[in-house]
C-alpha positions as CSV (number, residue, x, y, z in Angstrom):
1,M,-40.5,95.7,-3.7
2,S,-41.7,92.9,-5.9
3,D,-39.2,93.2,-8.5
4,K,-35.9,93.2,-7.3
5,V,-33.4,94.1,-9.5
6,C,-29.8,95.7,-9.5
7,L,-27.3,97.0,-11.8
8,G,-23.6,97.0,-11.2
9,L,-20.9,99.2,-13.1
10,H,-17.4,98.0,-13.2
11,G,-14.2,99.6,-12.9
12,F,-11.7,101.0,-15.3
13,T,-9.7,98.4,-17.2
14,G,-12.1,95.9,-15.3
15,G,-14.9,93.8,-16.5
16,P,-18.4,92.1,-15.0
17,F,-16.0,89.6,-13.3
18,E,-15.3,92.4,-10.9
19,L,-18.8,92.0,-9.8
20,T,-20.0,88.9,-10.4
21,P,-19.6,86.9,-7.0
22,L,-21.5,89.7,-5.6
23,A,-24.4,89.4,-8.5
24,R,-24.6,85.6,-7.5
25,Y,-25.1,86.2,-4.4
26,L,-27.7,88.6,-4.7
27,E,-29.4,86.7,-7.2
28,N,-29.6,83.7,-4.8
29,A,-31.4,86.1,-2.7
30,G,-33.8,87.0,-5.6
31,W,-32.4,89.8,-7.2
32,T,-32.0,90.1,-11.1
33,C,-28.8,91.5,-11.5
34,L,-27.3,93.2,-14.6
35,L,-23.6,93.6,-15.0
36,P,-22.9,95.2,-18.4
37,T,-19.3,95.7,-19.8
38,L,-18.9,99.2,-20.3
39,P,-17.0,100.3,-23.8
40,G,-13.6,99.8,-24.6
41,H,-13.6,96.7,-22.1
42,E,-14.8,94.4,-24.3
43,R,-11.2,93.5,-25.9
44,P,-7.5,94.3,-24.8
45,D,-7.2,97.3,-27.1
46,G,-10.4,98.8,-26.8
47,L,-10.0,101.9,-24.6
48,R,-7.5,103.8,-27.2
49,Q,-10.8,105.6,-29.1
50,V,-13.2,105.7,-25.9
51,R,-14.1,108.7,-24.1
52,W,-15.7,109.3,-20.6
53,N,-18.9,110.3,-22.0
54,D,-19.0,106.5,-23.6
55,W,-19.1,105.2,-20.1
56,L,-21.6,107.4,-18.8
57,D,-24.0,107.0,-21.9
58,A,-23.3,103.4,-21.7
59,A,-24.6,103.4,-18.0
60,E,-27.6,105.8,-18.7
61,R,-29.0,103.4,-21.4
62,E,-29.1,100.9,-18.7
63,A,-30.4,103.1,-16.0
64,Q,-33.0,104.3,-18.5
65,R,-34.0,100.9,-19.6
66,L,-34.8,99.5,-16.0
67,T,-36.5,102.6,-15.0
68,E,-38.9,102.1,-17.7
69,R,-39.4,98.4,-17.0
70,Y,-39.3,98.3,-13.3
71,G,-39.7,102.0,-11.9
72,S,-36.6,102.1,-9.8
73,F,-33.8,99.6,-9.1
74,D,-30.8,99.2,-7.0
75,L,-27.3,100.2,-8.1
76,V,-23.7,99.1,-7.2
77,G,-20.7,100.8,-8.6
78,F,-17.4,99.6,-8.3
79,S,-14.3,102.0,-8.6
80,M,-14.7,103.8,-11.8
81,G,-18.2,102.5,-11.5
82,G,-18.6,104.5,-8.2
83,A,-18.1,107.6,-10.2
84,L,-20.6,106.5,-12.9
85,A,-23.1,105.5,-10.1
86,A,-22.9,109.3,-8.9
87,H,-24.2,110.5,-12.1
88,I,-27.2,107.9,-12.3
89,A,-28.2,107.7,-8.9
90,S,-28.6,111.7,-9.0
91,R,-30.6,111.3,-12.2
92,Y,-32.6,108.1,-12.1
93,P,-34.7,106.5,-9.5
94,V,-32.2,104.5,-7.8
95,R,-33.7,103.0,-4.7
96,R,-30.6,101.8,-2.9
97,L,-27.0,102.6,-3.6
98,V,-24.1,100.5,-2.9
99,L,-20.4,102.2,-3.7
100,L,-17.5,99.7,-3.3
101,N,-14.0,101.5,-3.2
102,A,-15.8,104.3,-5.5
103,A,-13.0,106.3,-7.3
104,V,-12.7,109.6,-5.4
105,I,-9.0,110.1,-4.3
106,Y,-6.9,107.8,-6.6
107,A,-4.1,105.8,-5.2
108,S,-2.4,105.8,-2.2
109,P,1.4,105.8,-3.2
110,Y,2.5,103.9,-0.3
111,L,0.4,101.0,-0.5
112,L,0.6,101.0,-4.2
113,L,4.1,100.4,-3.8
114,Q,3.6,97.6,-1.0
115,D,1.0,96.0,-3.4
116,F,3.6,96.1,-6.4
117,G,6.4,94.9,-4.1
118,S,4.5,91.8,-2.8
119,A,3.6,91.2,-6.6
120,L,7.2,91.2,-7.6
121,Q,8.4,89.2,-4.6
122,A,5.4,86.5,-5.7
123,G,6.6,86.7,-9.2
124,D,3.2,87.9,-10.3
125,W,3.6,90.6,-13.1
126,R,0.3,90.8,-14.4
127,R,-0.4,94.4,-12.5
128,Y,2.6,96.0,-14.2
129,M,1.5,94.6,-17.5
130,K,-1.6,95.5,-17.3
131,I,-0.7,99.3,-16.6
132,R,1.7,99.1,-19.3
133,R,-1.0,98.3,-21.6
134,T,-3.5,101.0,-20.6
135,P,-3.2,103.6,-23.2
136,L,-2.4,107.2,-21.4
137,R,-5.2,108.4,-23.1
138,A,-7.8,106.3,-21.5
139,T,-6.3,107.2,-18.2
140,V,-7.0,110.9,-19.0
141,Q,-10.5,110.2,-19.9
142,F,-10.7,107.9,-16.6
143,M,-9.8,111.3,-14.5
144,R,-12.0,113.4,-16.6
145,L,-14.7,110.9,-15.4
146,V,-14.2,111.2,-11.6
147,R,-14.0,114.7,-12.1
148,S,-17.1,115.1,-13.6
149,A,-18.9,113.3,-10.6
150,K,-17.6,115.8,-8.1
151,P,-20.7,117.9,-8.4
152,M,-23.4,114.7,-8.3
153,W,-22.2,113.4,-5.1
154,K,-24.0,116.2,-3.1
155,G,-27.4,115.1,-5.7
156,I,-27.7,111.6,-4.5
157,G,-30.7,111.3,-2.6
158,A,-31.0,107.3,-2.2
159,P,-29.8,105.6,1.0
160,T,-26.2,104.8,0.4
161,M,-23.8,102.3,1.8
162,I,-20.1,102.9,1.5
163,A,-17.8,100.1,1.6
164,Q,-13.9,100.5,1.5
165,S,-11.0,98.2,1.5
166,G,-8.5,99.0,4.2
167,R,-5.5,98.0,1.8
168,D,-6.5,99.2,-1.4
169,P,-3.6,100.2,-3.4
170,V,-5.7,101.9,-6.2
171,V,-8.5,103.9,-4.3
172,H,-7.1,105.7,-1.3
173,P,-8.9,104.3,1.7
174,H,-9.7,107.9,2.8
175,S,-12.0,107.9,0.0
176,A,-14.9,106.5,2.3
177,S,-14.9,109.3,4.5
178,V,-14.9,111.9,1.8
179,L,-17.8,110.2,0.2
180,A,-19.6,110.4,3.7
181,S,-19.1,113.8,3.8
182,L,-20.1,114.4,0.5
183,I,-23.6,112.3,0.1
184,P,-26.3,113.5,2.1
185,S,-28.0,110.2,2.1
186,V,-25.2,108.1,3.6
187,A,-26.8,105.2,5.4
188,R,-23.9,103.1,6.3
189,V,-20.1,103.1,6.2
190,E,-18.7,100.0,5.9
191,Y,-14.5,99.0,6.2
192,F,-12.8,96.0,5.1
193,P,-9.5,96.1,6.6
194,A,-7.9,93.4,5.2
195,S,-9.3,93.6,1.7
196,K,-7.3,95.2,-1.4
197,H,-9.1,96.9,-4.2
198,L,-10.9,93.8,-5.9
199,I,-13.2,93.4,-2.7
200,C,-16.1,91.0,-4.3
201,L,-12.7,88.7,-5.3
202,D,-10.9,89.1,-1.7
203,R,-11.0,87.2,1.5
204,E,-13.7,89.4,3.4
205,A,-16.1,89.2,0.3
206,D,-18.4,86.9,2.1
207,A,-19.0,89.4,4.9
208,L,-19.2,92.2,2.4
209,F,-21.7,90.4,0.7
210,A,-23.9,89.8,3.8
211,R,-23.8,93.3,4.7
212,I,-24.9,94.3,1.2
213,G,-27.7,92.0,1.1
214,Q,-28.7,93.2,4.5
215,F,-28.5,96.7,3.4
216,L,-30.7,96.3,0.2
217,S,-33.3,93.8,1.9
218,D,-34.1,96.3,4.8
219,E,-37.3,97.8,4.2
220,T,-38.1,99.2,7.5
221,G,-35.1,101.2,8.5
222,L,-31.5,102.1,8.2
């Protein structure tokens, strides 16, 4: 592939920063990476009026633009971005797909409590305040997006790599095996047992990036 381009879709209440370290790694390997900010994530109160269709429409606009310019592109979906990626990969010429802690089974109660307890012991109230600031309406829209992706997984034809954190308190670790049973073109399932939800910012990020780079560069076989 002469034009190596990758579209990255971030998570709910997050932003491009969740995928920036991976984008830098891929750019050093010759990719052009695009990390759009999804609607409602531009400012703290932006999620109050957004609907799940707005997120999908924004992702589709980027996919259409890349299709027209390059013919095909690689796609990375993190958390909520994974649900968006299901729609995009089933409708657009995605060359290869990478799913990072994709939102399928949302939240592991045990890991969530464990993570919250650790944060409190460390005096880190950021997670609690972030949950408090997230409008209930936006959370409902997120859940609708996840449901809308269910029939899309089986329509993905691009070779797919699934990466799942073992200590994810947001997306249940069992999500990886569920996705592997739904997506007909799964090539790899990779587990990172020491990582939490923000997998590209965690302790196993270097190993994750190396495996993604290998997967995207493998032109001969899977």
